[in-house]
N, C-alpha and C positions, 0 to 999 in steps of 0.2 A: 483620508478615509472618513466615512460617515456611517456609523452603526454597522461596521464590518463590511461595507461596500465601497469600492473605489468609485469616485465621482469624477466625471468629466463635464466640461462646459464648452459648448460651441458658441463662439461670439462671431456673428455674421456682420459683415461690413461692406457697404457700398457708399462711397462719398460721405463717410462719417468721421473725417479727420478731427473735428472739434470735440468729439465725444468718445470715440472708440478706446482711446488710451485710458481714460478714467474708468470706463466699463471694465476693462481688463484688470486694472489696479484694484478695483473694489470687489472682485470676486472673492467670496469667503475663503478662509485659509484651509477649511476641510476639503476643498476641491483639489484633487490630485493633479489634474491636467486641464489646461485651457487650450482649445483649438481656435485660434483667431484666423478666420477665413476671410480674406479680402477678395471680393468678386470683381477683380480687374478695375478697381476704382481709378478714375482719371485724376482725382485730387491727391492729397498727401496722406491718405489713409494707410497705405502700405508702409510708408516711412514711419508713421506714428506707431503702428503695430510693432515694427522691428525695434524701434527705440525703447518702447515699454518692455517688450519681451527680453531684450538684451539686459536691461537693468534687473528685472525680476528673476531671470534665470541666474544672473550673477549672484544675487542675494540668496537664491536657493542653494547654490553650490557652497556658499560660505556657511549657511546654517544647516546644511545637510538635508534639506527637504526635497531636493530633486533626486529621488532615488529610483523611481519607476523605470523599468526597461521596456522598450517597445517589443512587441511580439512580431512585428513586421517591419522590414526595412524598405518596403516599396510604398510609393505614394498612390492614392486613388487617381483614377484617370483624370486628365485635364488639370492637375494640381501640381504646384511646385512648392516643396517645403524648404525652409531656411534653416539648415543645421541638423543636429542629431535628434535622438528620440528620448533622451533622459532628462528633459527639461520640464518645468512647470508650464511654460507657455510655448506652444508649437505654432509658429506663424506659417500659414499656408496661403498661397496666392494663385488664383486662377489665371491662366494665360489669356483667356478671353472671358467676357461676361457671360454667365450662365443663368442668372436669375437667383432670386431668394431661395427657392427650393433646391437649386443646384448647390448653393453654398452650404445649406443645412445637410444635404446628403453627403457632401464631401467630409464634413465634420463627423457625421454618423459613421461613415465607412472607416475613417482613420481611428476613431475611438473604439469601434468594435474590433479592429485589427490589433489595437493595443491592449485589448482585454478589459476595458473599462466596464464596470458593472452597470452603472446608471449614467445616462448622458442627458444633460439639460441643454437648453438653447436660450441664450440671452442676446437680443439684438444689440448692435453697436451704437444705437441712437440714444442710449441712456434712459429709456422709458420703462425699464424693468428694475424694480427695487431688489438689489442683491441681498438685503437683509431677510427677505422672505423666501430665499431659494430653498431653505430646508422644508418649508411647507409645500413647495412645488414637487420636490423629490420624495417626500415622505410616503405617499401612496405607492410609489414604485419600490422604494426601499423595503417597505413592510411586506411587499408581495401581494397587496390587495388590488393593484392595478398594474397593467403593462405599459400604460401611457397616461400621463397626467398633463393637464393644461390649466392655465389660469382662466378665471371667469370674472369679468368686471360687471356682470349684469345681475348677480345673485342678490345684492343688497342695494338699496337706493343710494346710500351715502358713498358706495363704491363708484357710482356713476356720476358723481358730482363734477369730476374733472373732464367728463366726456360731453362734447358739444351735441346739440340736437341733431345736426346733420350726421355726425358719426354714429349716434345712437340709432337713428332710423336705418342707416345703411347696414349697421351691424345686425339689427333686428331682422331685416330682410334676408341677409345671408344666413342668419341663424335658422330661420324657418326653412330655407332651401336646403341647408346642410342636414337638418333633421331628416328630411325625405331621402336625400342622397346617401347619407351614412347609415341610417337606421338607429342612431343614438338619439332617441327622442327626448331625453332629459338633459342632453348636453347642449350648451349654448355658447355664444361668443367664440365662434370658430376661428375668427381672425386673430385671436390672442396667441402670440408666438412664444410666450413664456411656457415652455413645455419640458417634460422629462420622459425618457423612454428607457426600457431595459435593453441590455445588449442582446438578449435572446430574441426580443421583438424585432430589433434591427436586422438580425440575421434571418429572421423568418419572412420579413417583408421583401417583396421584389421592388427595390428602390428605383430600378430603371423604368418601371411602369408608372411611377408617380411623377407628376409634372415638375419641371424645374422652375416654373414661374411663381408668381405670388399666390396663385391658387393652391399651392402646395399644402397649406394648413388645412384647407377644406378637403382636398383630394386624399390626403393620408388617412383621414378619418374613415372614408369608405373602405380603403384597403385594410385598415385595422379591423373593421367590422367583419369583412369577409374572412379574415384570419382568426375570428373569434377572440379578439384581444379586448381586455377590460380597460375602460377609459374612465378617468376620474376628473371631475371639475373641482378646481380649488379657488375659493373666493379670494379676490385681490382688488385693490383700488386702481382706478384709471389714473395714469401719470402721463402728462404731456408737458414737455419742457420747451426749450427753444428750437428743437428740431422741427423742420417743416416736412410734411410727408410729400414724397414725390409721386404718389399714386394719383392718377386721374380717376375719380371714383365712378363716373358714368361708364367709361369703357371697361373699367375693372369689374364692376358689377355685372355688366353684360357678358364679359368673358367668363367670369366665374359661374354665372348662371348656366351658360351652355355647358361648361365643364361638369357642373353638378348634375345637370340633366343626363348627360352621358354616363356619369358615375352611377346615377340612380338605376338606369336600365341595366347597366353592367352588373350591379349588385343583385338585382332581382333575378337576372338570368343565372348568375353563379349560385346564389343561395337557394332560390325557390324553383328552379327549373332543371339545371344541369346536375347539381349535387343531389337534390331530392325535390319532389314536387310538393309545393305548399299552396294551400288555397288562397293565400294572400296575393299570389301572382295573378290568379284568376279575377279576384275582386279589383285589384289595381287596373287590370286591363278593361274590365267592364266599366269601372268608374271613369277611366280616361275616355273611353269610346262614348259613353253616355253624355259626358260633358261636351265633347267635341261635336257630336251629332246634334244634341239638343240645342247648343248655342248657335250652331249654324242654321238649324231649322227655325229657331226663334227670330234670328236676324232676318231671314227670308220672309217670315210671316209679317214682321213689322213693316218691311219694305212693301209688301203687297197691300197691307192695310193703309199705308200712306198714299198709295195710288188708287185707293177706293175699290180694291178687288177682294175685300173680305180678309180672310186669313185667320179668323178666330179659331177654327178647328185645328189648323196646323200649329198655331201658337200654343194651344192647350196641350197638344201632343208633345210639342217640344219642351214645354215646362215639365211635364211628367217624365220625359226622358232625362232632363237635367236632374230632377229629384232622384231618379234611380241611380244616376251617376254619382251624386253626392253621397247617397246612402252606401253605395258600393265602396267608394273611397274611404268613408268613415270606418266601415268594417275592415277594410284592408289595413288602414293605419293602426287600428286596435290590435289586429293580429300581428302586425309587424312590430309594434311596441312591446307586446307580450313576449314575442319570440326573442327580442334582444334585451329584455329587462335585466338579465343577470350580467350583462356586459358593461353596464354603466353604473357609476356611483358618484355621489356628491360629497366632497370633503369640506364640511362646514368649519369655518374658522372665523373668529371675530377680528375685525380690523382694529388698528390701534385706537381709532376714534370711538368705536363701539365699546371697546374694552375699558377705556378711560371713563366714558359716560356711565357704564355699569358700575365701575368701582366707586365713582362719586355717589351714585344712588345708594349703593350698599352702605357706604360710610355714613351718609346722612340718616339712613334708616337705623343703623346701629347707634348713632349718637342720640336719636330720639328715644330709642328703647332704653338706652343707658340712663337718660334723664328721668324717664318714668320709673325705672328700677330703683334709682337712688331715692326718689321721692317716696316710693313704697317702702323701701328698706328703712328710711328715717322714721316713718310711722310705726313700723314694727319694733324698732329699737326702743321708742318711747313706751310702748305697751309693755315690753319685757322689763324695762326699768321700773315701771309702776308696780308690776307684779312682784319684783324683787323687794321693793320697799314694804309692800303689804306682808310678804313672807317673813321679813326680818321682824316686823312688829308682832306678827303672830308668834314667832319663836320667843320673843322676849316675854310675852304674856304667858305662854305655856311653860317656858323654862325647861324645856326638855330637849335633849340632843336628837332624839328620834324625829321630832317635828322639824328641826333644822335640817336633818338629813333629807327628809321628804321634800322640803322646799328646794334644797340644792338640786335634787334629782329633777324636780319640776322645771327649775331654771335651765338645767343642762338640756332637758328635752326640748324646751322652747328654743334654745340656741341652735340645737341640731336641726329643728324644723326650719328655723330662719335661714340656716346655712344651706339646706337643701333647696329652699326657695330661691336663694341667690344663685346657686349652681344652675338651677333650671333657667333662670333669667339670663345668665352668661351664655348658656348653651343656645338659647334662642337668638342671642345677639350675634353669635358666630355664624348662624345660617344666613346665606345671602338672600336678599329679597327676591331676586330672580336668578335661577340657576343659569350658569354660562353654558351655551350650546356645546355639547360634546361632539367630537368627530364622529359622524354617523354616516352610514352608507345606505343608499336607497337604490 
């Protein structure tokens, strides 16, 4: 349990024999159930999952942690479970390969059937830090988001572990996903470190979402159509010894076509069928303007190359392109405003930023302390001199009243000096740069 919510983690695996066991073992203890889904791997991934599950479930029975009872005795379609339903680790194996999205959906369906409140996904390749799982699930647990995902692009130091090739590919897919999904401030759509509420799983039509690697992009469009709130959570890119099996050129081509279809499907559902919105008109005008203008400009250039003029046609084509660009800009602005309330960014400092900030604050505090001690020393010397003069005056006057007045003056000076030191201490305690709080935009 985590803050009153039952937590499940779907661990997806396809040919992850060297890594999947450790991923399962390092899932935090507050997670109630782990759904380890093997997508018909030809290597020893399934045997490794069974081995780790058997040991962890046996440990859970001994210490009494395996207490949850399943609300369903049936398995999702195309899946075979290994054992009962009262264990911490539930191994599930597909009889045939269905793809990454199919593995995630199997875990979602089983977790929802078991009544798990929040379901996270951690891939079996060991590239997702289990120590930040609480940050991934927090927006969903607090109810401020229905779906949360990691984002490795929010801060520069988070991108240090990402190659230029990966970054460029991710940036391209981020731009396409913004158009398709309508979440204009959400980026890094390929990040599979996610969390979702049970209610959202039950609301989505999972059968309509692709089983392939485009699942992460495709689900965002379906979340938007269902008015689900999505949160981006900053995290660092981690790439270990695992080699990606994705062929990026075919993958980007496939996902681009998928997102194009998703874009038109979303516009039709949101801005035509459910209600008419002028964004649909501006998107149509913009697309037509760019297509007609570009085609006309290409024809005019070809005519000019053959010495047949074409200046007037080129000018008209350029104006048409400009109209198309302006229309697209208006459409994007309308679309972004319409979906503004469905997206938020969960800002968190990474360990490196937090350490750097702490060191900067410590150095600043040390410098202020040195200055304060120097100032306090001068103040003490002044007070001491005043005390000597006061004693001399008392001796000359020979009166108790004068001594009393001098003591009062000395006490007042001490109080003033104490207040000065208190103010100095207070200023030391204030950090030089406030740590960014979790905020939502």
